C-alpha positions in Angstrom: 105.7 110.9 112.0 106.0 114.5 113.1 103.2 116.0 115.0 103.7 119.8 115.0 100.3 120.4 116.5 101.0 118.2 119.6 104.5 119.6 119.9 103.0 123.1 120.0 100.6 122.1 122.7 103.4 120.5 124.7 105.5 123.6 124.3 102.6 125.8 125.4 102.1 123.6 128.4 105.8 123.9 129.4 105.6 127.6 129.0 102.5 127.6 131.2 104.3 125.8 134.0 107.7 127.5 133.7 107.0 130.8 131.9 104.3 132.3 134.1 101.8 132.3 131.2 98.3 132.1 132.5 96.6 128.7 132.0 93.6 130.7 130.7 95.7 132.0 127.8 96.9 128.4 127.1 93.3 127.2 127.2 92.2 129.9 124.8 95.2 129.2 122.5 94.6 125.5 122.3 90.9 125.9 121.7 91.7 128.2 118.8 94.3 125.8 117.5 91.9 122.8 117.7 89.1 124.7 116.0 91.5 125.8 113.3 92.8 122.3 112.8 89.2 120.9 112.5 88.3 123.5 109.9 91.4 123.0 107.8 91.6 119.3 108.0 89.0 118.2 105.5 90.8 115.4 103.6 88.5 115.5 100.6 88.9 119.3 100.2 92.7 119.1 100.7 92.8 116.4 98.0 90.6 118.6 95.7 93.0 121.5 96.2 96.0 119.3 95.5 94.3 118.2 92.3 93.8 121.8 91.3 97.5 122.5 91.8 98.6 119.4 90.0 96.3 120.1 87.1 97.7 123.6 86.7 101.2 122.2 86.8 100.4 119.8 84.0 100.3 116.6 86.2 97.0 115.4 84.9 97.4 111.8 86.1 98.3 113.1 89.6 95.3 115.5 89.5 92.9 112.6 88.5 94.3 110.5 91.3 93.7 113.3 93.8 90.1 114.0 92.6 89.4 110.2 92.6 90.5 109.9 96.2 88.5 113.0 97.1 85.4 111.4 95.5 86.1 108.1 97.4 86.1 110.1 100.7 83.1 112.2 99.7 81.0 110.4 97.0 78.8 113.5 96.6 81.6 115.9 95.8 80.2 117.3 92.6 83.1 119.8 92.1 85.6 116.9 92.1 83.7 115.1 89.5 83.5 118.2 87.4 87.2 119.0 87.6 88.1 115.4 86.9 85.8 115.5 83.9 87.5 118.6 82.6 90.9 116.8 82.7 89.4 113.7 81.0 87.9 115.8 78.2 90.2 118.8 77.7 93.6 117.3 78.5 93.2 113.6 77.8 90.6 113.6 75.1 88.7 110.8 76.9 85.2 112.1 76.1 83.2 109.2 77.4 85.0 109.3 80.8 84.5 113.1 80.9 80.8 112.8 80.1 80.4 110.2 82.9 82.0 112.6 85.4 79.8 115.5 84.3 76.7 113.2 84.4 77.6 112.3 88.0 78.2 115.9 89.0 74.8 116.9 87.6 73.1 113.9 89.3 74.5 115.2 92.6 73.7 118.9 91.9 71.1 119.5 89.2 71.8 123.2 89.5 75.5 123.0 88.7 75.7 125.2 85.6 79.4 124.6 85.0 78.8 120.8 84.8 76.0 121.3 82.2 78.3 123.6 80.2 81.2 121.2 80.3 79.0 118.3 79.4 77.7 120.3 76.4 81.3 120.8 75.2 82.0 117.1 75.5 78.7 116.3 73.7 79.9 118.4 70.8 83.0 116.3 70.5 80.9 113.2 70.7 78.7 114.6 67.9 75.6 114.7 70.1 74.3 118.0 68.8 70.8 117.7 70.4 72.4 116.9 73.8 74.9 119.7 73.5 72.1 122.2 72.7 70.0 121.0 75.7 73.0 121.3 78.0 74.0 124.8 76.8 70.3 125.9 77.3 70.3 124.5 80.8 73.7 126.1 81.6 72.5 129.4 80.2 69.4 129.3 82.3 71.3 128.5 85.5 73.9 131.1 84.8 71.2 133.7 84.2 69.5 132.8 87.5 72.7 133.2 89.4 73.6 136.5 87.7 76.7 135.0 86.0 76.5 137.3 83.0 79.8 136.3 81.3 79.1 132.6 81.4 75.5 133.2 80.4 76.7 135.1 77.3 79.2 132.4 76.5 76.6 129.6 76.7 74.3 131.7 74.4 77.2 132.1 71.9 77.6 128.3 71.7 73.9 127.9 71.3 73.8 130.3 68.4 76.5 128.3 66.6 74.6 125.0 67.1 71.0 126.0 66.6 69.7 125.8 63.0 69.4 129.1 61.2 65.8 130.1 60.5 
């Protein structure tokens, strides 16, 4: 297994000894490298980002696998549940699985407007009109509170379609 981080530290150490580089510079460099490595190396987030890339490339099963592993590492990763639900619903037409993912995302974060919106869409396909209306209303409320005008307007448009004409 290659370890470029350790190779870099070893190289910097050799330069410190033989290249007249101040040990203080080496200490600052390695502290920065260590801090950078800690920030970047969040395995669940890396898997989430890999899932996004695979989804955009059309590798839906690969994306689901990455989101599932991210969720295994961080069971409270609402965004991973939401993205996995989108693939289940939009791309694989597995609406019950999609709804379960959106349910879990909402349970983790009850203020997650996108999860309500996505669950509303799935509820439409499942012919749960009252559930879809309730979710669009909640999504619209959350979007309005956050100042997300475009998504607020979109949720209202869907509500107008579903609400009975008076």
